[in-house]
C-alpha positions as CSV (number, residue, x, y, z in Angstrom):
1,M,0.0,0.0,0.0
2,G,1.2,3.5,-0.8
3,L,-0.1,7.0,-0.4
4,K,-3.0,7.8,-2.6
5,T,-1.8,11.3,-3.4
6,K,1.3,12.9,-4.9
7,D,1.3,15.6,-2.2
8,L,1.2,16.1,1.6
9,L,-0.8,19.2,2.1
10,G,-2.3,18.5,5.6
11,V,-3.0,15.8,8.1
12,S,-6.7,16.4,7.6
13,S,-6.7,14.7,4.2
14,L,-4.8,11.6,5.4
15,T,-6.6,8.5,6.6
16,S,-5.6,6.7,9.8
17,D,-4.1,3.9,7.6
18,E,-2.0,6.4,5.7
19,I,-0.7,8.0,8.9
20,R,0.3,4.6,10.2
21,L,2.0,3.8,6.8
22,I,4.1,7.0,7.1
23,L,5.1,6.2,10.7
24,E,6.0,2.6,9.9
25,T,8.1,3.7,6.8
26,S,9.8,6.4,8.9
27,E,10.8,3.8,11.5
28,S,12.8,1.9,9.0
29,F,14.7,5.1,8.1
30,K,15.6,6.1,11.7
31,E,18.3,3.5,11.8
32,V,20.1,5.2,8.9
33,S,20.8,8.3,11.0
34,G,22.7,6.1,13.5
35,R,25.1,4.7,10.9
36,E,28.6,5.8,10.3
37,I,27.7,6.6,6.7
38,K,24.3,8.2,7.0
39,K,23.0,7.6,3.5
40,V,20.8,5.2,1.4
41,P,20.3,5.5,-2.3
42,A,16.5,5.6,-2.2
43,L,16.1,9.0,-3.9
44,R,19.3,9.0,-6.0
45,G,18.7,11.0,-9.1
46,K,15.8,12.9,-7.6
47,T,15.8,16.6,-6.9
48,V,14.2,18.2,-3.8
49,V,13.7,22.0,-3.6
50,N,13.2,23.8,-0.3
51,L,11.1,26.8,-1.1
52,F,10.8,28.7,2.2
53,F,9.0,32.1,2.3
54,E,9.2,32.2,6.1
55,P,12.4,31.8,8.1
56,S,12.8,28.4,9.7
57,T,16.3,27.0,10.3
58,R,15.0,24.0,12.1
59,T,12.4,22.7,9.6
60,R,14.4,23.6,6.5
61,T,17.6,21.9,7.9
62,S,15.5,18.8,8.8
63,F,14.1,18.5,5.3
64,E,17.6,19.1,3.8
65,L,19.2,16.4,5.9
66,A,16.4,14.0,5.1
67,A,16.7,14.5,1.4
68,K,20.5,14.2,1.5
69,R,20.4,11.0,3.5
70,L,18.2,9.6,0.8
71,S,20.9,10.7,-1.8
72,A,18.7,13.3,-3.4
73,D,20.0,16.5,-4.9
74,V,18.9,19.5,-2.7
75,I,18.3,23.1,-3.7
76,N,17.6,25.7,-1.1
77,F,15.6,28.5,-2.8
78,S,15.5,31.9,-1.1
79,P,12.6,34.1,-2.2
80,S,14.3,37.2,-0.9
81,T,17.0,36.9,-3.6
82,S,14.7,35.6,-6.3
83,S,12.4,37.1,-9.0
84,I,9.6,37.0,-6.4
85,V,10.8,40.4,-5.2
86,K,10.3,41.6,-8.7
87,G,6.7,40.6,-8.7
88,E,6.8,37.0,-9.9
89,T,3.9,34.9,-8.5
90,L,4.3,31.8,-6.3
91,L,3.0,29.6,-9.1
92,D,5.3,31.1,-11.8
93,T,8.3,30.6,-9.5
94,A,7.3,27.0,-8.8
95,R,6.8,26.2,-12.5
96,N,10.2,27.6,-13.3
97,I,11.7,25.4,-10.5
98,E,9.7,22.5,-11.9
99,S,11.2,23.1,-15.4
100,M,14.6,22.3,-13.8
101,Q,13.2,18.8,-13.1
102,A,12.4,19.2,-9.5
103,D,10.7,16.1,-8.2
104,I,9.6,17.3,-4.7
105,I,9.0,20.9,-3.7
106,V,8.9,21.6,0.1
107,L,6.9,24.8,0.7
108,R,6.7,27.0,3.7
109,H,4.5,30.1,3.3
110,S,2.7,32.7,5.4
111,S,-0.6,32.3,3.5
112,P,-3.0,29.5,4.4
113,G,-3.7,27.3,1.4
114,A,-0.5,28.2,-0.4
115,A,0.6,24.6,-0.6
116,E,-2.7,23.5,-2.1
117,T,-2.6,26.2,-4.7
118,L,0.9,25.2,-5.6
119,A,0.1,21.5,-5.8
120,K,-2.7,22.1,-8.2
121,G,-0.4,24.0,-10.6
122,V,2.7,21.7,-10.7
123,R,3.4,18.1,-11.5
124,S,6.0,17.9,-8.8
125,S,5.1,16.5,-5.4
126,V,4.4,19.3,-2.9
127,I,5.0,18.9,0.9
128,N,3.5,21.5,3.1
129,A,6.1,22.7,5.6
130,G,3.7,25.1,7.2
131,D,1.2,27.4,5.6
132,G,0.1,30.4,7.7
133,W,-2.1,29.3,10.6
134,H,-3.5,26.4,8.6
135,E,-1.4,23.2,9.0
136,H,2.1,21.9,9.7
137,P,1.6,18.2,8.9
138,T,5.2,16.9,9.2
139,Q,5.5,18.4,12.7
140,A,2.3,16.4,13.7
141,L,3.7,13.2,12.1
142,L,7.0,13.5,13.9
143,D,5.2,14.2,17.2
144,L,3.2,11.0,16.7
145,F,6.3,9.1,15.9
146,T,8.0,10.4,19.1
147,I,5.0,9.5,21.2
148,K,4.9,6.0,19.8
149,E,8.5,5.4,20.8
150,R,7.5,5.6,24.4
151,K,3.8,4.8,24.3
152,P,3.2,2.4,21.3
153,N,-0.6,2.5,21.5
154,I,-1.8,6.0,20.8
155,E,-5.4,5.0,21.0
156,G,-6.7,5.9,24.5
157,L,-3.9,8.3,25.4
158,T,-4.9,11.6,26.9
159,V,-2.9,14.4,25.1
160,T,-3.0,18.0,26.4
161,I,-2.0,20.8,24.1
162,V,-1.2,24.1,25.8
163,G,-0.9,27.6,24.3
164,D,-2.1,29.7,21.5
165,I,-4.3,27.1,19.8
166,A,-6.1,29.7,17.5
167,H,-2.9,30.7,15.7
168,S,-1.0,27.4,15.8
169,R,-0.7,25.3,12.7
170,V,1.1,22.7,14.9
171,A,-1.9,22.4,17.2
172,R,-4.3,22.1,14.3
173,S,-2.3,19.3,12.6
174,N,-1.8,17.5,15.9
175,I,-5.6,17.6,16.7
176,F,-6.3,16.0,13.3
177,A,-3.6,13.4,13.7
178,L,-4.2,12.4,17.3
179,T,-8.0,12.1,17.1
180,K,-7.7,10.0,13.9
181,L,-5.6,7.5,15.9
182,G,-8.0,7.5,18.8
183,A,-6.3,9.7,21.4
184,T,-8.3,12.0,23.7
185,V,-7.2,15.6,23.0
186,R,-7.5,18.5,25.5
187,L,-6.8,22.1,24.6
188,V,-5.7,24.6,27.3
189,A,-5.4,28.3,26.5
190,P,-6.7,31.7,27.5
191,P,-10.2,32.2,26.0
192,T,-8.7,34.8,23.5
193,M,-6.5,32.0,22.1
194,I,-9.2,29.4,21.5
195,P,-10.6,29.3,18.0
196,L,-14.4,29.5,17.5
197,H,-16.3,26.2,17.1
198,V,-13.2,24.1,18.1
199,D,-15.5,21.6,19.8
200,R,-16.5,20.2,16.4
201,F,-13.0,18.6,16.2
202,G,-13.9,16.3,19.1
203,V,-11.7,17.9,21.7
204,S,-12.2,19.2,25.2
205,V,-11.3,22.9,26.1
206,F,-9.9,24.2,29.3
207,S,-8.9,27.7,30.4
208,S,-7.3,26.3,33.6
209,L,-3.9,24.7,33.1
210,D,-4.2,22.7,36.3
211,A,-7.5,21.1,35.2
212,G,-6.3,20.4,31.7
213,L,-3.2,18.5,33.0
214,E,-5.0,16.2,35.3
215,G,-4.1,12.6,34.4
216,A,-2.4,13.5,31.0
217,D,-0.2,11.0,29.3
218,V,1.4,13.6,26.9
219,I,1.7,17.4,27.2
220,I,2.5,19.4,24.1
221,M,3.5,23.0,24.9
222,L,3.2,25.4,22.0
223,R,5.5,28.3,21.4
224,L,4.1,31.7,22.1
225,Q,4.5,33.5,18.8
226,L,5.6,36.8,20.2
227,E,6.8,38.1,16.8
228,R,3.3,37.7,15.3
229,L,0.9,38.3,18.2
230,G,2.1,41.4,20.1
231,R,0.2,41.9,23.3
232,A,-3.3,41.8,21.9
233,F,-4.3,38.4,23.3
234,F,-3.0,38.6,26.9
235,P,-2.1,41.4,29.3
236,S,1.7,40.7,29.5
237,I,4.2,37.9,29.0
238,R,4.6,37.7,32.8
239,E,0.8,37.2,33.2
240,Y,0.8,34.5,30.5
241,A,3.7,32.7,32.2
242,R,2.0,32.9,35.6
243,L,-1.1,31.1,34.3
244,Y,0.2,28.8,31.5
245,C,3.9,28.1,32.1
246,L,4.5,24.4,32.7
247,T,6.2,24.1,36.1
248,M,7.3,21.1,38.2
249,D,4.4,21.6,40.6
250,R,1.9,21.7,37.7
251,M,3.4,18.7,36.0
252,K,2.6,16.5,39.1
253,R,-1.0,16.6,38.1
254,A,-0.2,14.6,35.0
255,K,0.7,10.9,35.0
256,P,4.1,9.9,36.5
257,D,5.4,8.8,33.1
258,V,4.1,11.9,31.2
259,M,5.9,13.0,28.1
260,I,6.7,16.7,27.6
261,M,6.9,17.9,24.0
262,H,7.5,21.3,22.3
263,P,7.8,22.1,18.6
264,G,10.6,24.6,19.3
265,P,12.2,27.0,19.6
266,L,11.6,27.3,23.3
267,N,10.8,30.5,25.2
268,R,12.2,29.2,28.5
269,G,10.4,30.4,31.6
270,V,7.4,31.5,29.5
271,E,5.9,28.3,28.1
272,I,8.0,25.8,30.0
273,A,10.3,25.9,33.1
274,P,14.0,25.3,32.3
275,E,14.2,22.3,34.7
276,I,11.4,20.6,32.8
277,A,12.8,21.3,29.4
278,D,16.1,19.6,30.5
279,S,14.4,16.7,32.4
280,Q,14.0,13.1,31.5
281,S,10.3,13.7,30.9
282,A,11.1,16.0,28.0
283,V,11.5,14.5,24.5
284,I,12.2,17.8,22.7
285,L,15.5,16.7,21.3
286,D,14.0,13.3,20.3
287,Q,11.4,15.3,18.3
288,V,14.2,17.0,16.4
289,A,16.0,13.8,15.6
290,N,12.8,12.0,14.6
291,G,11.8,14.9,12.3
292,V,14.6,13.7,9.9
293,A,13.4,10.1,9.9
294,V,9.8,11.1,9.3
295,R,10.6,13.4,6.5
296,M,12.8,10.7,4.9
297,G,9.9,8.2,5.1
298,L,7.5,10.7,3.6
299,M,9.7,11.7,0.7
300,Y,10.4,8.1,0.0
301,L,6.6,7.4,-0.2
302,L,5.8,10.5,-2.3
303,S,8.6,9.7,-4.7
304,G,6.8,6.6,-5.7
305,S,9.5,4.4,-4.2
306,G,7.0,3.2,-1.6
307,Q,4.4,2.0,-4.1
308,A,3.6,-1.7,-4.1
């Protein structure tokens, strides 16, 4: 069984079987990163283009490493030095890139729906590396992969997601992914950071962090996007930290073997106390490492190599 689509635009369009297939395929690639020579020839002769309209050292580097470990050629395309600054459209840019025989285009863009627009206009496979406040599917997939390493059966787990849910593409993709695999999802945030009609996604909503953490198996702390939000959604950073920072005392409300996750980069002391970020409960560095394996598995499947 392979993926039924040439693109990965969001977790919302994946079936639970397709999610499991990506995770299983990724598991076989994790071993590659532990080798002395960290390469396999699975994508030899293929070209992967990283087209990032938003800065993201972490995600772009992860995709670049994943492609290189599959032996693909990699081009990092910078819109700030391209014809886009002269008025060229996203689709025109992508078609020019495609004419250079690009097989996979990894797109990060500030506009929701940009990846879908691109996918409709090119023959190359398109991977959404984050589009506005819409989705960040590979982050959700690597989060699932990381959870399964410690807690193999996701069905029945209680996962609490804390932070700015309304403006988080990570939260949205994780909600879709976790509920499709049978987890119970709780959202914790100030009322100003909870999207309207979020209950239709089959989640529970809490404004109290203490209540939302009770008995949790996994806690996903979201980054407070200070560069985008300003102060419109909470009185001050100090006030936000007082109410929603994960501390040792608060963590005791969760299960003893709770996993602490964060998509990075961390705002230490705002979203999460330093002693928790550096503790055995935190799997933040595991998430980074697993991101490479998951993106390897995904590119392998989308390239057609994973077709039966």
